[in-house]
VEXDREN-2710 file (C-alpha; in Angstrom, 1 decimal):
% VEXDREN-2710
k/r/px/py/pz
1/UNK/0.1/-0.1/0.0
2/UNK/3.3/2.1/0.4
3/UNK/4.6/1.4/-2.7
4/UNK/3.6/4.0/-5.1
5/UNK/5.6/2.1/-8.4
6/UNK/3.9/-1.1/-7.0
7/UNK/0.3/0.1/-7.2
8/UNK/1.5/1.9/-10.9
9/UNK/2.5/-1.7/-12.5
10/UNK/-0.5/-3.5/-10.9
11/UNK/-2.3/-3.4/-14.5
12/UNK/0.3/-4.8/-16.1
13/UNK/0.2/-7.8/-14.1
14/UNK/-3.6/-8.2/-14.3
15/UNK/-3.1/-8.0/-18.2
16/UNK/-0.3/-10.8/-17.7
17/UNK/-2.2/-12.9/-16.0
18/UNK/-5.1/-12.4/-18.4
19/UNK/-3.0/-13.5/-21.5
20/UNK/-0.8/-16.2/-19.7
21/UNK/-1.4/-19.6/-18.3
22/UNK/1.0/-19.6/-15.4
23/UNK/0.6/-18.7/-11.6
24/UNK/1.9/-15.4/-10.4
25/UNK/2.8/-15.2/-6.8
26/UNK/2.8/-11.9/-5.0
27/UNK/4.7/-11.0/-1.9
28/UNK/3.5/-7.9/0.2
29/UNK/7.1/-6.6/1.4
30/UNK/7.1/-4.8/4.3
31/UNK/3.4/-4.1/5.1
32/UNK/0.8/-5.4/6.7
33/UNK/-1.8/-2.8/5.8
34/UNK/-5.5/-3.9/5.2
35/UNK/-5.4/-1.4/2.2
36/UNK/-3.8/-4.2/-0.1
37/UNK/-6.4/-5.9/0.0
38/UNK/-8.8/-3.4/-0.7
39/UNK/-6.3/-2.5/-3.3
40/UNK/-6.3/-6.1/-5.3
41/UNK/-10.2/-6.1/-4.7
42/UNK/-10.9/-2.9/-6.3
43/UNK/-8.4/-3.3/-9.3
44/UNK/-8.7/-7.1/-9.7
45/UNK/-6.3/-9.5/-8.1
46/UNK/-3.7/-11.0/-10.3
47/UNK/-2.0/-13.7/-7.8
48/UNK/-2.7/-16.9/-7.7
49/UNK/-0.7/-16.9/-4.3
50/UNK/0.1/-13.6/-2.1
51/UNK/2.7/-14.1/0.8
52/UNK/2.9/-12.0/3.6
53/UNK/6.5/-10.4/4.5
54/UNK/6.3/-7.8/7.0
55/UNK/9.8/-7.7/8.3
56/UNK/11.2/-7.8/4.9
57/UNK/13.2/-10.7/5.9
58/UNK/12.3/-12.9/2.6
59/UNK/13.2/-9.7/0.7
60/UNK/16.4/-9.9/2.2
61/UNK/16.9/-13.4/1.4
62/UNK/15.8/-12.7/-2.0
63/UNK/18.2/-9.8/-2.4
64/UNK/15.6/-7.2/-3.0
65/UNK/17.2/-3.9/-2.5
66/UNK/14.4/-1.6/-3.8
67/UNK/10.8/-2.1/-5.0
68/UNK/9.0/-3.3/-7.2
69/UNK/10.9/-6.2/-8.1
70/UNK/10.3/-9.3/-10.4
71/UNK/11.5/-12.6/-10.5
72/UNK/10.8/-15.2/-13.3
73/UNK/11.0/-18.7/-11.9
74/UNK/10.5/-21.8/-14.0
75/UNK/10.2/-25.4/-13.6
76/UNK/13.8/-26.1/-13.3
END
């Protein structure tokens, strides 16, 4: 809810979800605001799974140094 760039890129992920047949996993990074669910409800939720990372620990493990960050993971 605090990341303006994340909110701006949201329509892109909705388009990706509608065009391609693979699951998107979102990480709620350093936030636990109820505003997140409101944003996803109002603007469409593209995520098959939404993980919580309120402390930023997962982000640190993944090497996130800024948001938004995107990782593409394949079956291998």
